[in-house]
PDB file of N, CA, C and O in Angstrom:
ATOM      1  N   MET A   1    -107.554 117.927  16.270  1.00  0.00           N
ATOM      2  CA  MET A   1    -108.100 117.504  15.119  1.00  0.00           C
ATOM      3  C   MET A   1    -107.573 115.998  14.673  1.00  0.00           C
ATOM      4  O   MET A   1    -108.346 115.143  14.241  1.00  0.00           O
ATOM      5  N   GLY A   2    -106.365 115.826  14.813  1.00  0.00           N
ATOM      6  CA  GLY A   2    -105.971 114.824  14.430  1.00  0.00           C
ATOM      7  C   GLY A   2    -106.347 113.645  15.357  1.00  0.00           C
ATOM      8  O   GLY A   2    -106.527 112.548  14.827  1.00  0.00           O
ATOM      9  N   VAL A   3    -106.457 113.752  16.451  1.00  0.00           N
ATOM     10  CA  VAL A   3    -107.046 112.827  17.546  1.00  0.00           C
ATOM     11  C   VAL A   3    -108.581 112.366  17.184  1.00  0.00           C
ATOM     12  O   VAL A   3    -109.033 111.235  17.364  1.00  0.00           O
ATOM     13  N   ARG A   4    -109.230 113.408  16.675  1.00  0.00           N
ATOM     14  CA  ARG A   4    -110.540 113.072  16.239  1.00  0.00           C
ATOM     15  C   ARG A   4    -110.555 112.218  14.953  1.00  0.00           C
ATOM     16  O   ARG A   4    -111.532 111.486  14.799  1.00  0.00           O
ATOM     17  N   PHE A   5    -109.620 112.224  14.041  1.00  0.00           N
ATOM     18  CA  PHE A   5    -109.771 111.386  12.838  1.00  0.00           C
ATOM     19  C   PHE A   5    -109.012 110.020  13.471  1.00  0.00           C
ATOM     20  O   PHE A   5    -109.079 109.087  12.670  1.00  0.00           O
ATOM     21  N   LEU A   6    -108.506 109.778  14.369  1.00  0.00           N
ATOM     22  CA  LEU A   6    -108.023 108.677  14.759  1.00  0.00           C
ATOM     23  C   LEU A   6    -108.932 107.971  15.712  1.00  0.00           C
ATOM     24  O   LEU A   6    -109.230 106.788  15.550  1.00  0.00           O
ATOM     25  N   ALA A   7    -109.482 108.874  16.950  1.00  0.00           N
ATOM     26  CA  ALA A   7    -110.107 108.211  17.846  1.00  0.00           C
ATOM     27  C   ALA A   7    -111.617 107.593  17.344  1.00  0.00           C
ATOM     28  O   ALA A   7    -112.171 106.516  17.562  1.00  0.00           O
ATOM     29  N   GLY A   8    -111.980 108.715  16.622  1.00  0.00           N
ATOM     30  CA  GLY A   8    -113.459 108.272  16.012  1.00  0.00           C
ATOM     31  C   GLY A   8    -113.471 107.030  15.561  1.00  0.00           C
ATOM     32  O   GLY A   8    -114.178 106.196  16.127  1.00  0.00           O
ATOM     33  N   PRO A   9    -112.656 106.679  14.418  1.00  0.00           N
ATOM     34  CA  PRO A   9    -112.660 105.362  13.767  1.00  0.00           C
ATOM     35  C   PRO A   9    -112.440 104.226  14.726  1.00  0.00           C
ATOM     36  O   PRO A   9    -113.126 103.204  14.709  1.00  0.00           O
ATOM     37  N   ALA A  10    -111.350 104.475  15.652  1.00  0.00           N
ATOM     38  CA  ALA A  10    -111.230 103.482  16.845  1.00  0.00           C
ATOM     39  C   ALA A  10    -112.287 103.001  17.509  1.00  0.00           C
ATOM     40  O   ALA A  10    -112.550 101.804  17.619  1.00  0.00           O
ATOM     41  N   VAL A  11    -113.116 104.201  18.113  1.00  0.00           N
ATOM     42  CA  VAL A  11    -114.168 103.828  19.033  1.00  0.00           C
ATOM     43  C   VAL A  11    -115.238 103.329  18.064  1.00  0.00           C
ATOM     44  O   VAL A  11    -115.885 102.388  18.522  1.00  0.00           O
ATOM     45  N   MET A  12    -115.579 103.724  16.853  1.00  0.00           N
ATOM     46  CA  MET A  12    -116.605 103.026  16.047  1.00  0.00           C
ATOM     47  C   MET A  12    -116.123 101.483  15.694  1.00  0.00           C
ATOM     48  O   MET A  12    -116.910 100.561  15.908  1.00  0.00           O
ATOM     49  N   ALA A  13    -114.908 101.244  15.188  1.00  0.00           N
ATOM     50  CA  ALA A  13    -114.431  99.884  15.083  1.00  0.00           C
ATOM     51  C   ALA A  13    -114.663  99.146  16.549  1.00  0.00           C
ATOM     52  O   ALA A  13    -115.161  98.028  16.413  1.00  0.00           O
ATOM     53  N   ALA A  14    -114.438  99.486  17.761  1.00  0.00           N
ATOM     54  CA  ALA A  14    -114.698  98.735  18.733  1.00  0.00           C
ATOM     55  C   ALA A  14    -116.179  98.640  19.015  1.00  0.00           C
ATOM     56  O   ALA A  14    -116.611  97.510  19.243  1.00  0.00           O
ATOM     57  N   ALA A  15    -117.020  99.655  19.034  1.00  0.00           N
ATOM     58  CA  ALA A  15    -118.289  99.656  19.299  1.00  0.00           C
ATOM     59  C   ALA A  15    -119.059  98.490  18.153  1.00  0.00           C
ATOM     60  O   ALA A  15    -119.633  97.467  18.526  1.00  0.00           O
ATOM     61  N   SER A  16    -118.934  98.851  16.953  1.00  0.00           N
ATOM     62  CA  SER A  16    -119.299  97.959  16.020  1.00  0.00           C
ATOM     63  C   SER A  16    -118.921  96.490  16.156  1.00  0.00           C
ATOM     64  O   SER A  16    -119.758  95.613  15.944  1.00  0.00           O
ATOM     65  N   MET A  17    -117.778  96.238  16.476  1.00  0.00           N
ATOM     66  CA  MET A  17    -117.524  95.049  16.707  1.00  0.00           C
ATOM     67  C   MET A  17    -118.083  94.253  18.177  1.00  0.00           C
ATOM     68  O   MET A  17    -118.109  93.037  18.362  1.00  0.00           O
ATOM     69  N   ALA A  18    -118.395  95.035  18.872  1.00  0.00           N
ATOM     70  CA  ALA A  18    -118.985  94.752  20.012  1.00  0.00           C
ATOM     71  C   ALA A  18    -120.617  94.261  19.668  1.00  0.00           C
ATOM     72  O   ALA A  18    -121.124  93.303  20.251  1.00  0.00           O
ATOM     73  N   VAL A  19    -121.264  94.983  18.748  1.00  0.00           N
ATOM     74  CA  VAL A  19    -122.524  94.547  18.684  1.00  0.00           C
ATOM     75  C   VAL A  19    -122.689  93.644  17.409  1.00  0.00           C
ATOM     76  O   VAL A  19    -123.798  93.435  16.917  1.00  0.00           O
ATOM     77  N   GLY A  20    -121.514  93.113  16.896  1.00  0.00           N
ATOM     78  CA  GLY A  20    -121.666  92.081  16.021  1.00  0.00           C
ATOM     79  C   GLY A  20    -121.409  92.593  14.387  1.00  0.00           C
ATOM     80  O   GLY A  20    -121.569  91.748  13.507  1.00  0.00           O
ATOM     81  N   LEU A  21    -121.082  93.733  14.080  1.00  0.00           N
ATOM     82  CA  LEU A  21    -120.848  94.216  12.784  1.00  0.00           C
ATOM     83  C   LEU A  21    -119.517  93.781  12.246  1.00  0.00           C
ATOM     84  O   LEU A  21    -118.480  94.168  12.784  1.00  0.00           O
ATOM     85  N   ARG A  22    -119.512  93.074  11.314  1.00  0.00           N
ATOM     86  CA  ARG A  22    -118.394  92.335  10.576  1.00  0.00           C
ATOM     87  C   ARG A  22    -118.359  92.704   9.103  1.00  0.00           C
ATOM     88  O   ARG A  22    -119.323  93.227   8.546  1.00  0.00           O
ATOM     89  N   GLY A  23    -117.268  92.428   8.519  1.00  0.00           N
ATOM     90  CA  GLY A  23    -117.142  92.606   6.883  1.00  0.00           C
ATOM     91  C   GLY A  23    -116.960  93.905   6.642  1.00  0.00           C
ATOM     92  O   GLY A  23    -116.264  94.743   7.215  1.00  0.00           O
ATOM     93  N   VAL A  24    -118.049  93.999   5.237  1.00  0.00           N
ATOM     94  CA  VAL A  24    -118.083  95.449   4.758  1.00  0.00           C
ATOM     95  C   VAL A  24    -118.722  96.481   5.487  1.00  0.00           C
ATOM     96  O   VAL A  24    -118.442  97.669   5.329  1.00  0.00           O
ATOM     97  N   LEU A  25    -119.639  96.027   6.342  1.00  0.00           N
ATOM     98  CA  LEU A  25    -120.484  96.921   7.255  1.00  0.00           C
ATOM     99  C   LEU A  25    -119.506  97.475   8.421  1.00  0.00           C
ATOM    100  O   LEU A  25    -119.524  98.627   8.856  1.00  0.00           O
ATOM    101  N   LEU A  26    -118.791  96.601   8.773  1.00  0.00           N
ATOM    102  CA  LEU A  26    -117.620  97.264   9.670  1.00  0.00           C
ATOM    103  C   LEU A  26    -116.921  98.291   9.132  1.00  0.00           C
ATOM    104  O   LEU A  26    -116.756  99.310   9.803  1.00  0.00           O
ATOM    105  N   HIS A  27    -116.385  98.180   7.794  1.00  0.00           N
ATOM    106  CA  HIS A  27    -115.367  98.964   7.245  1.00  0.00           C
ATOM    107  C   HIS A  27    -116.091 100.255   6.790  1.00  0.00           C
ATOM    108  O   HIS A  27    -115.512 101.341   6.786  1.00  0.00           O
ATOM    109  N   VAL A  28    -117.451 100.085   6.385  1.00  0.00           N
ATOM    110  CA  VAL A  28    -118.045 101.338   6.001  1.00  0.00           C
ATOM    111  C   VAL A  28    -118.307 102.097   7.364  1.00  0.00           C
ATOM    112  O   VAL A  28    -118.304 103.326   7.294  1.00  0.00           O
ATOM    113  N   ALA A  29    -118.527 101.529   8.559  1.00  0.00           N
ATOM    114  CA  ALA A  29    -118.959 102.283   9.549  1.00  0.00           C
ATOM    115  C   ALA A  29    -117.659 103.092  10.172  1.00  0.00           C
ATOM    116  O   ALA A  29    -117.709 104.185  10.737  1.00  0.00           O
ATOM    117  N   ILE A  30    -116.531 102.322   9.941  1.00  0.00           N
ATOM    118  CA  ILE A  30    -115.084 103.034  10.304  1.00  0.00           C
ATOM    119  C   ILE A  30    -114.878 104.134   9.487  1.00  0.00           C
ATOM    120  O   ILE A  30    -114.554 105.179  10.050  1.00  0.00           O
ATOM    121  N   VAL A  31    -115.019 104.124   8.045  1.00  0.00           N
ATOM    122  CA  VAL A  31    -114.938 105.307   7.068  1.00  0.00           C
ATOM    123  C   VAL A  31    -115.832 106.448   7.479  1.00  0.00           C
ATOM    124  O   VAL A  31    -115.427 107.600   7.638  1.00  0.00           O
ATOM    125  N   GLN A  32    -116.999 106.072   7.631  1.00  0.00           N
ATOM    126  CA  GLN A  32    -118.200 107.188   8.241  1.00  0.00           C
ATOM    127  C   GLN A  32    -117.608 107.785   9.353  1.00  0.00           C
ATOM    128  O   GLN A  32    -117.677 109.012   9.433  1.00  0.00           O
ATOM    129  N   ALA A  33    -117.018 107.131  10.261  1.00  0.00           N
ATOM    130  CA  ALA A  33    -116.609 107.586  11.722  1.00  0.00           C
ATOM    131  C   ALA A  33    -115.381 108.620  11.128  1.00  0.00           C
ATOM    132  O   ALA A  33    -115.223 109.601  11.854  1.00  0.00           O
ATOM    133  N   ALA A  34    -114.637 108.577  10.133  1.00  0.00           N
ATOM    134  CA  ALA A  34    -113.498 109.435   9.821  1.00  0.00           C
ATOM    135  C   ALA A  34    -113.884 110.616   9.063  1.00  0.00           C
ATOM    136  O   ALA A  34    -113.097 111.533   8.825  1.00  0.00           O
ATOM    137  N   LEU A  35    -115.261 110.585   8.633  1.00  0.00           N
ATOM    138  CA  LEU A  35    -115.825 111.696   7.844  1.00  0.00           C
ATOM    139  C   LEU A  35    -115.641 113.039   8.926  1.00  0.00           C
ATOM    140  O   LEU A  35    -115.557 112.880  10.144  1.00  0.00           O
ATOM    141  N   PRO A  36    -115.598 114.224   8.330  1.00  0.00           N
ATOM    142  CA  PRO A  36    -115.676 115.547   9.334  1.00  0.00           C
ATOM    143  C   PRO A  36    -116.994 115.869   9.934  1.00  0.00           C
ATOM    144  O   PRO A  36    -117.989 115.367   9.410  1.00  0.00           O
ATOM    145  N   GLN A  37    -117.113 116.555  10.846  1.00  0.00           N
ATOM    146  CA  GLN A  37    -118.093 117.273  11.364  1.00  0.00           C
ATOM    147  C   GLN A  37    -118.899 117.963  10.310  1.00  0.00           C
ATOM    148  O   GLN A  37    -118.274 118.522   9.409  1.00  0.00           O
ATOM    149  N   GLY A  38    -120.194 117.997  10.306  1.00  0.00           N
ATOM    150  CA  GLY A  38    -121.033 118.645   9.192  1.00  0.00           C
ATOM    151  C   GLY A  38    -121.044 120.273   9.764  1.00  0.00           C
ATOM    152  O   GLY A  38    -120.366 120.769  10.663  1.00  0.00           O
ATOM    153  N   ILE A  39    -122.019 120.861   8.938  1.00  0.00           N
ATOM    154  CA  ILE A  39    -122.178 122.469   8.958  1.00  0.00           C
ATOM    155  C   ILE A  39    -123.223 122.618   9.973  1.00  0.00           C
ATOM    156  O   ILE A  39    -123.614 123.699  10.411  1.00  0.00           O
ATOM    157  N   VAL A  40    -123.687 121.359  10.347  1.00  0.00           N
ATOM    158  CA  VAL A  40    -125.093 121.783  11.491  1.00  0.00           C
ATOM    159  C   VAL A  40    -124.491 122.281  12.762  1.00  0.00           C
ATOM    160  O   VAL A  40    -125.179 123.046  13.438  1.00  0.00           O
ATOM    161  N   PRO A  41    -123.004 121.870  13.282  1.00  0.00           N
ATOM    162  CA  PRO A  41    -122.691 122.510  14.636  1.00  0.00           C
ATOM    163  C   PRO A  41    -122.336 124.099  14.628  1.00  0.00           C
ATOM    164  O   PRO A  41    -122.322 124.891  15.570  1.00  0.00           O
ATOM    165  N   PHE A  42    -122.049 124.300  13.231  1.00  0.00           N
ATOM    166  CA  PHE A  42    -121.897 125.786  12.758  1.00  0.00           C
ATOM    167  C   PHE A  42    -123.122 126.519  12.972  1.00  0.00           C
ATOM    168  O   PHE A  42    -123.151 127.562  13.625  1.00  0.00           O
ATOM    169  N   VAL A  43    -124.151 125.983  12.425  1.00  0.00           N
ATOM    170  CA  VAL A  43    -125.420 126.697  12.109  1.00  0.00           C
ATOM    171  C   VAL A  43    -125.792 126.825  13.713  1.00  0.00           C
ATOM    172  O   VAL A  43    -126.350 127.889  13.977  1.00  0.00           O
ATOM    173  N   PHE A  44    -125.625 126.106  14.624  1.00  0.00           N
ATOM    174  CA  PHE A  44    -126.258 126.039  16.077  1.00  0.00           C
ATOM    175  C   PHE A  44    -125.416 127.143  16.673  1.00  0.00           C
ATOM    176  O   PHE A  44    -125.986 127.951  17.406  1.00  0.00           O
ATOM    177  N   ALA A  45    -124.095 127.270  16.435  1.00  0.00           N
ATOM    178  CA  ALA A  45    -122.917 128.096  17.034  1.00  0.00           C
ATOM    179  C   ALA A  45    -123.584 129.482  16.728  1.00  0.00           C
ATOM    180  O   ALA A  45    -123.811 130.318  17.603  1.00  0.00           O
ATOM    181  N   LYS A  46    -123.934 129.676  15.123  1.00  0.00           N
ATOM    182  CA  LYS A  46    -124.187 131.021  14.777  1.00  0.00           C
ATOM    183  C   LYS A  46    -125.518 131.396  15.467  1.00  0.00           C
ATOM    184  O   LYS A  46    -125.636 132.448  16.094  1.00  0.00           O
ATOM    185  N   GLU A  47    -126.480 130.527  15.331  1.00  0.00           N
ATOM    186  CA  GLU A  47    -127.687 130.726  15.900  1.00  0.00           C
ATOM    187  C   GLU A  47    -127.707 131.168  17.371  1.00  0.00           C
ATOM    188  O   GLU A  47    -128.446 132.119  17.626  1.00  0.00           O
ATOM    189  N   TYR A  48    -126.946 130.575  18.462  1.00  0.00           N
ATOM    190  CA  TYR A  48    -126.973 130.954  19.683  1.00  0.00           C
ATOM    191  C   TYR A  48    -125.733 131.814  20.135  1.00  0.00           C
ATOM    192  O   TYR A  48    -125.566 132.094  21.322  1.00  0.00           O
ATOM    193  N   ASN A  49    -124.771 132.269  19.026  1.00  0.00           N
ATOM    194  CA  ASN A  49    -123.881 133.071  19.043  1.00  0.00           C
ATOM    195  C   ASN A  49    -122.746 132.496  20.142  1.00  0.00           C
ATOM    196  O   ASN A  49    -122.264 133.256  20.982  1.00  0.00           O
ATOM    197  N   VAL A  50    -122.422 131.292  20.069  1.00  0.00           N
ATOM    198  CA  VAL A  50    -121.428 130.483  21.051  1.00  0.00           C
ATOM    199  C   VAL A  50    -120.097 130.364  20.049  1.00  0.00           C
ATOM    200  O   VAL A  50    -120.010 129.323  19.399  1.00  0.00           O
ATOM    201  N   HIS A  51    -119.138 131.296  19.902  1.00  0.00           N
ATOM    202  CA  HIS A  51    -117.872 130.968  19.227  1.00  0.00           C
ATOM    203  C   HIS A  51    -118.099 130.733  17.884  1.00  0.00           C
ATOM    204  O   HIS A  51    -117.509 129.732  17.477  1.00  0.00           O
ATOM    205  N   PRO A  52    -118.875 131.425  16.914  1.00  0.00           N
ATOM    206  CA  PRO A  52    -119.063 130.743  15.546  1.00  0.00           C
ATOM    207  C   PRO A  52    -117.882 130.947  14.544  1.00  0.00           C
ATOM    208  O   PRO A  52    -117.735 130.236  13.550  1.00  0.00           O
ATOM    209  N   ASP A  53    -117.144 131.863  14.848  1.00  0.00           N
ATOM    210  CA  ASP A  53    -115.918 131.988  14.265  1.00  0.00           C
ATOM    211  C   ASP A  53    -114.804 130.805  14.368  1.00  0.00           C
ATOM    212  O   ASP A  53    -114.112 130.384  13.442  1.00  0.00           O
ATOM    213  N   ILE A  54    -114.804 130.393  15.666  1.00  0.00           N
ATOM    214  CA  ILE A  54    -113.862 129.141  16.044  1.00  0.00           C
ATOM    215  C   ILE A  54    -114.429 128.089  15.331  1.00  0.00           C
ATOM    216  O   ILE A  54    -113.789 127.312  14.623  1.00  0.00           O
ATOM    217  N   LEU A  55    -115.817 128.059  15.547  1.00  0.00           N
ATOM    218  CA  LEU A  55    -116.395 126.833  15.146  1.00  0.00           C
ATOM    219  C   LEU A  55    -116.208 126.573  13.278  1.00  0.00           C
ATOM    220  O   LEU A  55    -115.876 125.519  12.736  1.00  0.00           O
ATOM    221  N   SER A  56    -116.527 127.834  12.632  1.00  0.00           N
ATOM    222  CA  SER A  56    -116.324 127.868  11.195  1.00  0.00           C
ATOM    223  C   SER A  56    -115.049 127.599  10.715  1.00  0.00           C
ATOM    224  O   SER A  56    -114.927 126.958   9.671  1.00  0.00           O
ATOM    225  N   THR A  57    -113.930 128.060  11.425  1.00  0.00           N
ATOM    226  CA  THR A  57    -112.635 127.599  11.090  1.00  0.00           C
ATOM    227  C   THR A  57    -112.396 125.826  11.398  1.00  0.00           C
ATOM    228  O   THR A  57    -111.791 125.021  10.689  1.00  0.00           O
ATOM    229  N   ALA A  58    -112.924 125.652  12.373  1.00  0.00           N
ATOM    230  CA  ALA A  58    -112.757 124.030  12.698  1.00  0.00           C
ATOM    231  C   ALA A  58    -113.463 123.153  11.640  1.00  0.00           C
ATOM    232  O   ALA A  58    -112.906 122.152  11.191  1.00  0.00           O
ATOM    233  N   VAL A  59    -114.671 123.531  11.256  1.00  0.00           N
ATOM    234  CA  VAL A  59    -115.459 123.011  10.138  1.00  0.00           C
ATOM    235  C   VAL A  59    -114.765 123.077   8.700  1.00  0.00           C
ATOM    236  O   VAL A  59    -114.919 122.131   7.927  1.00  0.00           O
ATOM    237  N   ILE A  60    -114.094 124.054   8.382  1.00  0.00           N
ATOM    238  CA  ILE A  60    -113.331 124.288   7.097  1.00  0.00           C
ATOM    239  C   ILE A  60    -112.182 123.434   7.099  1.00  0.00           C
ATOM    240  O   ILE A  60    -111.946 122.718   6.126  1.00  0.00           O
ATOM    241  N   PHE A  61    -111.321 123.453   8.291  1.00  0.00           N
ATOM    242  CA  PHE A  61    -110.163 122.799   8.268  1.00  0.00           C
ATOM    243  C   PHE A  61    -110.236 121.460   8.327  1.00  0.00           C
ATOM    244  O   PHE A  61    -109.320 120.770   7.878  1.00  0.00           O
ATOM    245  N   GLY A  62    -111.608 120.793   9.026  1.00  0.00           N
ATOM    246  CA  GLY A  62    -111.889 119.470   9.227  1.00  0.00           C
ATOM    247  C   GLY A  62    -112.348 118.965   7.887  1.00  0.00           C
ATOM    248  O   GLY A  62    -112.181 117.772   7.634  1.00  0.00           O
ATOM    249  N   MET A  63    -112.935 119.793   6.967  1.00  0.00           N
ATOM    250  CA  MET A  63    -113.119 119.338   5.391  1.00  0.00           C
ATOM    251  C   MET A  63    -112.035 119.165   4.526  1.00  0.00           C
ATOM    252  O   MET A  63    -111.973 118.224   3.734  1.00  0.00           O
ATOM    253  N   LEU A  64    -111.075 120.130   4.651  1.00  0.00           N
ATOM    254  CA  LEU A  64    -110.002 119.931   3.998  1.00  0.00           C
ATOM    255  C   LEU A  64    -109.125 118.837   4.199  1.00  0.00           C
ATOM    256  O   LEU A  64    -108.621 118.196   3.278  1.00  0.00           O
ATOM    257  N   ILE A  65    -108.922 118.600   5.555  1.00  0.00           N
ATOM    258  CA  ILE A  65    -107.958 117.353   5.764  1.00  0.00           C
ATOM    259  C   ILE A  65    -108.917 116.186   5.829  1.00  0.00           C
ATOM    260  O   ILE A  65    -108.300 115.149   6.070  1.00  0.00           O
ATOM    261  N   ALA A  66    -110.121 116.021   5.704  1.00  0.00           N
ATOM    262  CA  ALA A  66    -110.978 114.508   5.846  1.00  0.00           C
ATOM    263  C   ALA A  66    -110.832 114.103   4.425  1.00  0.00           C
ATOM    264  O   ALA A  66    -110.838 112.872   4.413  1.00  0.00           O
ATOM    265  N   LEU A  67    -110.702 114.571   3.226  1.00  0.00           N
ATOM    266  CA  LEU A  67    -110.635 113.878   2.106  1.00  0.00           C
ATOM    267  C   LEU A  67    -109.621 112.880   1.863  1.00  0.00           C
ATOM    268  O   LEU A  67    -109.783 111.731   1.452  1.00  0.00           O
ATOM    269  N   PRO A  68    -108.288 113.622   2.250  1.00  0.00           N
ATOM    270  CA  PRO A  68    -107.241 112.461   2.083  1.00  0.00           C
ATOM    271  C   PRO A  68    -107.191 111.500   3.251  1.00  0.00           C
ATOM    272  O   PRO A  68    -106.744 110.377   3.017  1.00  0.00           O
ATOM    273  N   ILE A  69    -107.622 111.815   4.570  1.00  0.00           N
ATOM    274  CA  ILE A  69    -107.750 110.849   5.541  1.00  0.00           C
ATOM    275  C   ILE A  69    -108.907 109.860   5.181  1.00  0.00           C
ATOM    276  O   ILE A  69    -108.601 108.674   5.307  1.00  0.00           O
ATOM    277  N   THR A  70    -110.057 110.099   4.798  1.00  0.00           N
ATOM    278  CA  THR A  70    -111.106 109.229   4.194  1.00  0.00           C
ATOM    279  C   THR A  70    -110.450 108.368   3.303  1.00  0.00           C
ATOM    280  O   THR A  70    -110.507 107.156   3.513  1.00  0.00           O
ATOM    281  N   LEU A  71    -109.781 108.852   2.254  1.00  0.00           N
ATOM    282  CA  LEU A  71    -109.210 107.987   0.930  1.00  0.00           C
ATOM    283  C   LEU A  71    -108.109 107.187   1.716  1.00  0.00           C
ATOM    284  O   LEU A  71    -107.853 106.161   1.085  1.00  0.00           O
ATOM    285  N   VAL A  72    -107.508 107.268   2.645  1.00  0.00           N
ATOM    286  CA  VAL A  72    -106.697 106.325   3.322  1.00  0.00           C
ATOM    287  C   VAL A  72    -107.416 105.455   3.949  1.00  0.00           C
ATOM    288  O   VAL A  72    -107.276 104.312   3.512  1.00  0.00           O
ATOM    289  N   TYR A  73    -108.211 105.585   4.904  1.00  0.00           N
ATOM    290  CA  TYR A  73    -109.231 104.591   5.340  1.00  0.00           C
ATOM    291  C   TYR A  73    -109.731 103.877   4.237  1.00  0.00           C
ATOM    292  O   TYR A  73    -109.655 102.651   4.314  1.00  0.00           O
ATOM    293  N   TYR A  74    -110.264 104.413   3.152  1.00  0.00           N
ATOM    294  CA  TYR A  74    -110.822 103.585   2.221  1.00  0.00           C
ATOM    295  C   TYR A  74    -110.033 102.497   1.558  1.00  0.00           C
ATOM    296  O   TYR A  74    -110.438 101.380   1.236  1.00  0.00           O
ATOM    297  N   VAL A  75    -108.856 103.004   1.410  1.00  0.00           N
ATOM    298  CA  VAL A  75    -107.810 102.063   0.926  1.00  0.00           C
ATOM    299  C   VAL A  75    -107.309 101.116   1.648  1.00  0.00           C
ATOM    300  O   VAL A  75    -107.132  99.987   1.190  1.00  0.00           O
ATOM    301  N   LEU A  76    -107.027 101.436   2.816  1.00  0.00           N
ATOM    302  CA  LEU A  76    -106.431 100.546   3.732  1.00  0.00           C
ATOM    303  C   LEU A  76    -107.793  99.371   4.258  1.00  0.00           C
ATOM    304  O   LEU A  76    -107.456  98.213   4.508  1.00  0.00           O
ATOM    305  N   LEU A  77    -108.919  99.674   4.359  1.00  0.00           N
ATOM    306  CA  LEU A  77    -110.005  98.891   4.400  1.00  0.00           C
ATOM    307  C   LEU A  77    -110.294  98.201   3.154  1.00  0.00           C
ATOM    308  O   LEU A  77    -111.059  97.257   3.348  1.00  0.00           O
ATOM    309  N   GLY A  78    -110.025  98.314   2.220  1.00  0.00           N
ATOM    310  CA  GLY A  78    -110.135  97.770   0.828  1.00  0.00           C
ATOM    311  C   GLY A  78    -111.729  97.762   0.255  1.00  0.00           C
ATOM    312  O   GLY A  78    -112.329  96.869  -0.344  1.00  0.00           O
ATOM    313  N   LEU A  79    -112.165  99.066   0.662  1.00  0.00           N
ATOM    314  CA  LEU A  79    -113.584  99.092  -0.027  1.00  0.00           C
ATOM    315  C   LEU A  79    -113.707  99.615  -1.443  1.00  0.00           C
ATOM    316  O   LEU A  79    -114.805  99.643  -1.998  1.00  0.00           O
TER     317      LEU A  79
END
């Protein structure tokens, strides 16, 4: 889970700079990449009965740690 919050923004930063995003748009893209996965993956897991209990735990855990991590990125990027 920790790698997801570090690798996601890093990949987004590299991809955004490769296509020419700069300034505030680049910072917003990085913060969005640090946000947790949504509830949609859980809905699909429940619908197709593919480990919904594991995914629900991941979604809850991701949302709990996402707020402080997102705030750190927000402050570091000066948004």
